[in-house]
DRENDO-1510 file (C-alpha; in Angstrom, 1 decimal, always signed):
<recs>
REC; n; res; u; v; w
REC; 1; MET; -42.0; -3.9; -3.1 .
REC; 2; ARG; -38.1; -3.5; -3.5 .
REC; 3; ARG; -36.3; -6.6; -4.0 .
REC; 4; ILE; -32.4; -6.0; -3.2 .
REC; 5; HIS; -30.2; -8.9; -4.6 .
REC; 6; PRO; -26.4; -9.4; -3.9 .
REC; 7; LEU; -23.6; -9.9; -6.1 .
REC; 8; LEU; -20.4; -11.0; -4.6 .
REC; 9; LEU; -17.6; -9.7; -7.5 .
REC; 10; GLY; -14.4; -10.2; -6.1 .
REC; 11; THR; -14.0; -8.4; -3.3 .
REC; 12; ILE; -16.7; -5.7; -3.5 .
REC; 13; LEU; -20.1; -6.5; -2.7 .
REC; 14; LEU; -23.1; -5.1; -5.1 .
REC; 15; VAL; -26.6; -5.1; -5.0 .
REC; 16; THR; -29.2; -4.6; -7.4 .
REC; 17; VAL; -32.0; -2.4; -6.7 .
REC; 18; GLU; -34.9; -2.6; -9.4 .
REC; 19; GLY; -32.5; -3.0; -12.0 .
REC; 20; GLN; -29.7; -0.6; -11.0 .
REC; 21; LYS; -26.5; -1.7; -9.7 .
REC; 22; CYS; -25.3; +0.1; -6.4 .
REC; 23; LEU; -22.4; -0.1; -4.1 .
REC; 24; LEU; -22.8; -0.8; -0.7 .
REC; 25; CYS; -19.3; +1.0; +0.1 .
REC; 26; PRO; -17.4; +3.7; -1.9 .
REC; 27; ASN; -14.1; +2.2; -3.3 .
REC; 28; GLY; -11.5; +1.1; -1.5 .
REC; 29; TRP; -13.8; +0.6; +2.0 .
REC; 30; SER; -14.4; -3.0; +3.5 .
REC; 31; TYR; -18.1; -3.5; +4.2 .
REC; 32; TYR; -19.1; -5.2; +7.4 .
REC; 33; SER; -22.5; -6.8; +7.6 .
REC; 34; ASP; -22.6; -7.2; +11.5 .
REC; 35; THR; -22.6; -4.1; +11.5 .
REC; 36; ASP; -24.2; -2.5; +8.6 .
REC; 37; HIS; -21.4; +0.4; +8.0 .
REC; 38; CYS; -18.4; +0.8; +6.2 .
REC; 39; TYR; -14.9; +1.1; +6.9 .
REC; 40; ILE; -11.4; +1.9; +5.9 .
REC; 41; ARG; -7.8; +2.5; +7.2 .
REC; 42; VAL; -6.5; +5.4; +5.9 .
REC; 43; LYS; -2.4; +5.0; +6.0 .
REC; 44; PHE; -0.6; +7.8; +6.4 .
REC; 45; PRO; +3.1; +8.7; +4.9 .
REC; 46; SER; +4.2; +10.0; +8.2 .
REC; 47; PHE; +2.8; +10.4; +11.9 .
REC; 48; LYS; -0.1; +12.2; +12.4 .
REC; 49; GLY; -1.5; +13.5; +16.0 .
REC; 50; PHE; -5.4; +12.5; +16.7 .
REC; 51; GLU; -7.1; +16.1; +15.1 .
REC; 52; GLU; -4.8; +15.6; +12.4 .
REC; 53; ALA; -6.1; +12.0; +11.7 .
REC; 54; LYS; -9.6; +13.2; +12.6 .
REC; 55; ALA; -9.5; +15.3; +9.6 .
REC; 56; VAL; -8.7; +13.0; +7.1 .
REC; 57; CYS; -11.7; +10.8; +8.4 .
REC; 58; ALA; -14.1; +13.7; +7.4 .
REC; 59; LYS; -12.3; +14.5; +3.9 .
REC; 60; VAL; -13.6; +10.9; +3.1 .
REC; 61; LYS; -16.8; +11.4; +4.3 .
REC; 62; GLY; -16.6; +9.0; +7.2 .
REC; 63; PHE; -16.0; +9.3; +11.1 .
REC; 64; PRO; -13.7; +7.8; +13.5 .
REC; 65; ALA; -14.2; +4.7; +14.1 .
REC; 66; SER; -16.5; +3.5; +17.0 .
REC; 67; ILE; -16.4; -0.2; +17.8 .
REC; 68; HIS; -19.0; -2.3; +20.1 .
REC; 69; SER; -18.4; -5.8; +19.7 .
REC; 70; LEU; -15.2; -7.9; +20.0 .
REC; 71; ASP; -16.3; -9.4; +16.6 .
REC; 72; GLU; -16.3; -5.7; +14.9 .
REC; 73; ASN; -12.5; -5.3; +16.8 .
REC; 74; SER; -11.4; -8.2; +15.2 .
REC; 75; PHE; -13.0; -7.2; +11.6 .
REC; 76; LEU; -10.7; -4.2; +11.9 .
REC; 77; LYS; -7.6; -5.7; +13.6 .
REC; 78; LYS; -7.5; -7.8; +10.2 .
REC; 79; MET; -6.6; -4.4; +8.2 .
REC; 80; LEU; -3.4; -4.2; +10.4 .
REC; 81; VAL; -2.2; -7.7; +10.0 .
REC; 82; HIS; +0.3; -7.4; +7.2 .
REC; 83; GLU; +1.6; -3.7; +8.5 .
REC; 84; HIS; +4.9; -3.8; +10.2 .
REC; 85; VAL; +4.1; -3.6; +14.0 .
REC; 86; GLU; +5.9; +0.3; +14.1 .
REC; 87; LYS; +3.3; +1.6; +11.4 .
REC; 88; SER; +0.1; -0.7; +12.6 .
REC; 89; ARG; -0.8; +2.2; +15.4 .
REC; 90; THR; -4.0; +3.0; +14.5 .
REC; 91; TRP; -6.5; +6.1; +15.5 .
REC; 92; ILE; -9.9; +5.2; +16.3 .
REC; 93; GLY; -12.7; +7.2; +17.9 .
REC; 94; TYR; -12.7; +6.6; +21.5 .
REC; 95; HIS; -11.6; +9.5; +23.8 .
REC; 96; ARG; -11.8; +10.7; +27.3 .
REC; 97; SER; -13.5; +13.9; +28.2 .
REC; 98; PRO; -12.0; +16.5; +30.9 .
REC; 99; THR; -14.4; +14.8; +33.6 .
REC; 100; GLY; -11.9; +11.4; +32.8 .
REC; 101; LYS; -15.4; +9.7; +31.3 .
REC; 102; TRP; -14.6; +7.3; +27.9 .
REC; 103; SER; -16.9; +8.3; +25.0 .
REC; 104; TRP; -17.2; +7.4; +21.5 .
REC; 105; LEU; -16.6; +10.7; +19.5 .
REC; 106; ASP; -19.8; +9.6; +17.2 .
REC; 107; GLY; -21.7; +9.6; +20.2 .
REC; 108; SER; -22.5; +5.6; +20.1 .
REC; 109; LEU; -23.2; +3.6; +22.9 .
REC; 110; ASN; -20.3; +2.9; +24.8 .
REC; 111; ASN; -20.9; -0.9; +25.3 .
REC; 112; PHE; -17.1; -2.6; +24.9 .
REC; 113; SER; -13.7; -1.6; +25.1 .
REC; 114; ASN; -10.3; -4.2; +24.4 .
REC; 115; TRP; -7.9; -2.3; +26.4 .
REC; 116; TYR; -4.5; -3.7; +26.8 .
REC; 117; ILE; -3.4; -5.0; +30.3 .
REC; 118; GLY; -2.8; -1.9; +32.7 .
REC; 119; ARG; -4.7; +0.5; +30.1 .
REC; 120; PRO; -6.3; +3.0; +30.7 .
REC; 121; LYS; -4.1; +4.4; +32.6 .
REC; 122; SER; -6.1; +6.6; +34.9 .
REC; 123; ASP; -3.7; +8.8; +36.9 .
REC; 124; ASP; -2.9; +10.5; +33.4 .
REC; 125; PRO; -5.5; +12.7; +31.8 .
REC; 126; ASP; -3.1; +13.8; +29.4 .
REC; 127; ASN; -3.7; +10.6; +27.5 .
REC; 128; SER; -7.1; +11.0; +26.2 .
REC; 129; CYS; -6.8; +9.6; +22.8 .
REC; 130; VAL; -6.9; +5.8; +21.8 .
REC; 131; GLN; -5.0; +3.8; +18.8 .
REC; 132; MET; -5.3; -0.1; +18.0 .
REC; 133; PHE; -2.1; -1.7; +17.9 .
REC; 134; PRO; -1.7; -5.1; +15.6 .
REC; 135; MET; -3.3; -7.2; +18.7 .
REC; 136; GLY; -6.2; -5.4; +18.4 .
REC; 137; THR; -6.0; -4.3; +21.9 .
REC; 138; TRP; -6.0; -0.1; +22.9 .
REC; 139; PHE; -3.7; +1.9; +24.4 .
REC; 140; ASP; -4.3; +5.4; +25.6 .
REC; 141; VAL; -2.3; +8.0; +24.2 .
REC; 142; TYR; -1.5; +11.4; +24.2 .
REC; 143; CYS; -3.9; +13.3; +21.7 .
REC; 144; GLN; -0.9; +15.2; +19.8 .
REC; 145; ASN; +1.4; +12.0; +20.2 .
REC; 146; GLU; +2.4; +11.6; +16.6 .
REC; 147; ASN; +2.8; +8.2; +16.5 .
REC; 148; SER; +0.3; +7.0; +14.9 .
REC; 149; TYR; +0.1; +5.7; +10.8 .
REC; 150; GLY; -3.3; +5.7; +10.2 .
REC; 151; ILE; -7.4; +6.0; +11.4 .
REC; 152; PHE; -9.7; +3.8; +11.0 .
REC; 153; CYS; -13.2; +5.5; +9.5 .
REC; 154; LYS; -16.4; +4.2; +9.5 .
REC; 155; MET; -19.8; +5.4; +8.0 .
REC; 156; PRO; -23.1; +3.8; +7.1 .
REC; 157; SER; -23.3; +1.2; +4.0 .
REC; 158; TYR; -26.2; +2.2; +1.3 .
REC; 159; MET; -28.5; +0.1; +3.4 .
REC; 160; THR; -28.5; +2.4; +6.1 .
REC; 161; GLY; -27.1; +5.5; +4.2 .
REC; 162; ASP; -26.3; +6.9; +0.8 .
REC; 163; ARG; -26.7; +5.0; -2.2 .
REC; 164; PHE; -22.9; +4.8; -4.4 .
REC; 165; GLU; -23.9; +4.0; -7.7 .
REC; 166; ALA; -21.4; +1.8; -9.5 .
</recs>
């Protein structure tokens, strides 16, 4: 039987599996135990539209983040705390299909949303992508709108995905 021993070293969580140290997440990513996933907010030096932002997640081996609870949303919101309001608008992986249905790009269950009051704008099909604002609420925006300074990317941790050796 494999024994896993967690060690907390600063802000990096390591596990020992059969005498070998393994990171739960790649360097720079944050582990969230409730979902057993790793998250990162990739910041942009200048504005990027959603398609460009999505490609950034792929480069870091992640996917635009899906969010399935208020706790998970709050975990991501904390990554925005120290950002200036104008530089905190961050893409997430929620989008509206041409039929008007909202869903997560990763295909996961659509069981949570945290829309700002009056959002989404049901009469505006052009607003088909979503940004999280510093208060943790979501706004539907035009996907080519280049007013975002980051994207939340998500990936399975070592416990559910690949191992990242220390």
